[in-house]
Structure formats: C-alpha cells, structure tokens
C-alpha positions as CSV (number, residue, x, y, z in Angstrom):
1,X,-8.3,10.8,-3.9
2,X,-8.2,11.8,-0.2
3,X,-10.5,14.2,1.1
4,X,-11.3,15.9,4.3
5,X,-14.4,13.7,4.9
6,X,-11.8,10.9,5.2
7,X,-9.8,12.4,7.8
8,X,-13.1,13.5,9.5
9,X,-14.2,10.5,9.7
10,X,-11.2,8.8,10.4
11,X,-10.8,10.8,13.1
12,X,-14.7,10.0,14.7
13,X,-14.0,6.5,14.2
14,X,-10.5,5.3,14.6
15,X,-10.0,6.7,18.3
16,X,-8.9,3.3,20.1
17,X,-12.1,3.4,22.7
18,X,-14.3,4.4,20.0
19,X,-13.5,1.3,18.2
20,X,-14.5,-1.0,20.9
21,X,-17.6,1.0,21.5
22,X,-18.3,0.8,17.7
23,X,-18.0,-2.9,17.6
24,X,-19.7,-3.3,20.5
25,X,-22.6,-2.0,19.0
26,X,-22.3,-3.6,15.4
27,X,-23.7,-6.6,17.9
28,X,-26.6,-5.0,19.5
29,X,-27.9,-1.8,21.1
30,X,-26.5,-1.1,24.5
31,X,-26.7,1.6,27.6
32,X,-23.9,3.7,28.3
33,X,-23.7,1.3,31.7
34,X,-23.0,-1.8,29.7
35,X,-20.6,-0.4,27.4
36,X,-18.5,1.0,30.3
37,X,-18.1,-2.0,31.3
38,X,-15.3,-2.3,27.9
39,X,-13.7,1.0,28.8
40,X,-13.9,0.6,32.7
41,X,-15.0,4.2,33.3
42,X,-18.8,5.3,32.6
43,X,-17.6,8.9,32.5
44,X,-15.0,8.2,29.4
45,X,-17.8,6.0,27.7
46,X,-20.5,8.6,27.9
47,X,-18.0,11.4,26.2
48,X,-17.0,8.4,23.5
49,X,-20.8,8.3,22.9
50,X,-21.5,12.0,22.6
51,X,-18.8,12.1,20.1
52,X,-20.0,9.2,18.1
53,X,-23.7,11.0,18.7
54,X,-22.4,14.6,17.5
55,X,-20.9,12.9,14.7
56,X,-24.2,11.5,13.5
57,X,-23.0,7.7,13.9
58,X,-25.2,7.1,17.1
59,X,-28.8,7.4,18.0
60,X,-29.9,7.4,22.0
61,X,-33.5,6.5,22.3
62,X,-34.3,6.3,26.4
63,X,-30.8,5.7,27.3
64,X,-29.8,2.6,24.6
65,X,-27.6,3.7,22.4
66,X,-27.6,2.0,18.9
67,X,-25.8,2.5,15.0
68,X,-27.4,4.6,12.7
69,X,-26.3,2.2,9.8
70,X,-26.1,4.3,6.8
71,X,-24.2,6.8,8.5
72,X,-21.7,4.7,10.2
73,X,-21.1,2.2,6.7
74,X,-20.2,5.6,5.2
75,X,-18.1,6.9,7.6
76,X,-16.2,3.6,7.8
77,X,-15.5,3.4,3.9
78,X,-14.7,6.8,4.4
79,X,-11.9,6.4,7.0
80,X,-10.6,2.8,5.4
81,X,-8.9,5.2,2.5
82,X,-5.4,3.6,1.6
83,X,-3.8,6.9,3.1
84,X,-4.8,6.2,6.5
85,X,-3.5,3.3,9.2
86,X,-5.2,2.5,11.7
87,X,-1.9,2.2,14.3
88,X,-2.5,4.3,17.2
89,X,0.7,6.1,16.8
90,X,-0.7,7.2,13.4
91,X,-4.0,8.1,14.9
92,X,-1.9,10.2,17.4
93,X,-0.3,12.2,14.6
94,X,-3.5,13.0,12.6
95,X,-5.8,13.5,15.5
96,X,-2.9,15.9,16.7
97,X,-2.2,17.8,13.3
98,X,-6.1,17.8,12.2
99,X,-8.9,19.3,13.5
100,X,-12.5,17.6,13.7
101,X,-13.2,18.5,10.1
102,X,-10.3,17.0,8.5
103,X,-8.3,20.4,8.4
104,X,-4.8,20.1,9.0
105,X,-3.8,23.0,12.1
106,X,-0.3,22.4,12.7
107,X,2.6,20.9,11.6
108,X,3.9,18.3,13.8
109,X,7.4,19.3,15.4
110,X,9.3,16.5,15.6
111,X,11.2,15.8,12.4
112,X,9.7,12.1,12.3
113,X,6.3,12.9,12.4
114,X,7.0,15.8,10.1
115,X,8.5,13.7,7.5
116,X,5.6,10.8,7.8
117,X,2.9,13.3,7.8
118,X,4.5,14.9,4.4
119,X,5.5,11.3,2.8
120,X,1.5,10.7,3.5
121,X,0.6,14.4,2.2
122,X,3.1,13.5,-1.0
123,X,0.4,10.2,-2.0
124,X,-2.3,13.1,-3.3
125,X,-0.2,13.5,-6.3
126,X,0.4,11.1,-9.2
127,X,4.3,10.0,-9.4
128,X,5.2,11.2,-12.6
129,X,2.6,13.6,-13.3
130,X,3.5,17.2,-13.5
131,X,1.0,19.6,-12.1
132,X,0.8,23.5,-11.9
133,X,1.5,25.6,-8.8
134,X,-2.2,26.0,-8.9
135,X,-3.0,22.3,-9.3
136,X,-0.8,22.2,-6.5
137,X,-2.9,24.5,-4.4
138,X,-6.1,23.1,-5.2
139,X,-5.3,19.7,-4.0
140,X,-4.1,20.9,-1.1
141,X,-6.9,23.6,-0.2
142,X,-8.9,20.5,0.8
143,X,-6.6,19.8,4.1
144,X,-5.4,23.4,4.8
145,X,-6.1,27.1,5.3
146,X,-2.3,27.5,4.3
147,X,-1.4,25.8,1.3
148,X,1.9,28.0,0.9
149,X,3.2,26.4,3.8
150,X,2.4,23.0,3.4
151,X,3.5,23.2,-0.4
152,X,7.0,24.4,0.5
153,X,7.2,21.6,3.7
154,X,6.5,19.0,0.8
155,X,9.3,20.4,-0.9
156,X,11.8,20.6,2.1
157,X,10.9,17.2,3.2
158,X,12.1,16.0,-0.3
159,X,9.0,13.9,-1.5
160,X,7.6,16.9,-3.9
161,X,9.6,18.1,-6.3
162,X,9.6,21.9,-8.5
163,X,11.6,23.7,-11.2
164,X,13.6,26.8,-10.1
165,X,10.9,28.9,-11.3
166,X,7.5,27.1,-9.9
167,X,6.2,26.5,-12.9
168,X,5.9,22.6,-12.6
169,X,5.5,20.2,-9.3
170,X,5.9,16.3,-9.3
171,X,6.2,13.4,-7.2
172,X,9.1,11.6,-8.6
173,X,8.2,7.9,-7.3
174,X,5.6,5.6,-6.1
175,X,6.5,5.1,-2.1
176,X,5.3,1.4,-1.8
177,X,5.4,1.3,1.7
178,X,5.6,4.5,3.8
C-alpha cells in the first residue's frame, strides 16, 4: 500500500535534475564541479546535492560526493511504487501538492490535475471492498491532516462512493490505466 514514505522518497529522487546527478554518482563518486557539467550550473548542482545529502542519500568527503548505497536503494525501492509515475508533469503535480515529508499540503486548483490526483488516491482503496468511514479516514491520515476534505473530494470526483448515511464507502472498479 502507498504510504507517505513512498511519496517522500519519490519527491527526493524523481526530480529530473536529481535523477541525472544520481545516475552519474551510480557510476563513481564525483565533485560538485564535475557534476555541474551535467546541469551546466554549479549553484543549481550544489543545491540538488545539498537536498540529496539532507535526505541521507549522499555523503561528502573532502568535496567528493558518493551515494550511501543502502539508503539510496531503499529510496529507489520506495519511489518505484506503482502509484507513482516518472513523467515530468506527474512529478510537478506531486511536488506542488505534497510537502517533502509526503503529506498533502494543498489540492490542485486545475480540475485536470485535481482529478488525476483523486484518481491516484482512489487506488488506496481495493475495488469492490466496502470500507467504514473510520477505515477511509485511517487510509487517508497517512497523507493529509484534513482527511475530511480529501474524502469529500474523492466522492465529488466520482472515484469513491458512499451510502447516503455515510456508513459504507467503496471504489467500484479497477482503473487499468489512469
């Protein structure tokens, strides 16, 4: 099941520039100056290296950056959750909607982006299974502090259904491709 650590790892390593840096560091340890030739900007390179280092994926010894293998492989594993897509547009949606801890901070204002996010969040629920309101809230609590709003948004988007009394919730079908 998708959890906030999946989103947190995704946000850390799915940024297109960080992917370039990580691929280069998979090959061999390098200095920021060497890596800056890949992004054509030393300041930008150092910023991304700092983020990766704060995320505990890199270490810096005497100006040479190298991957911390176990942490990097764990982050890659978490970020490869099937819910997550590696396209630039999807990364932008997730990075705008979620904070660096994987908690939803805002809903997209554009309907297309909101619907995509709601379709993705609906995949937290097994199709055909009935959930209580408490179970729905429990699944959503890992991603947001306002699970009432998200629950309502899922229903408004037509991807989660409920009885008129609100005693049962369900997702009707598996969406093969969203």
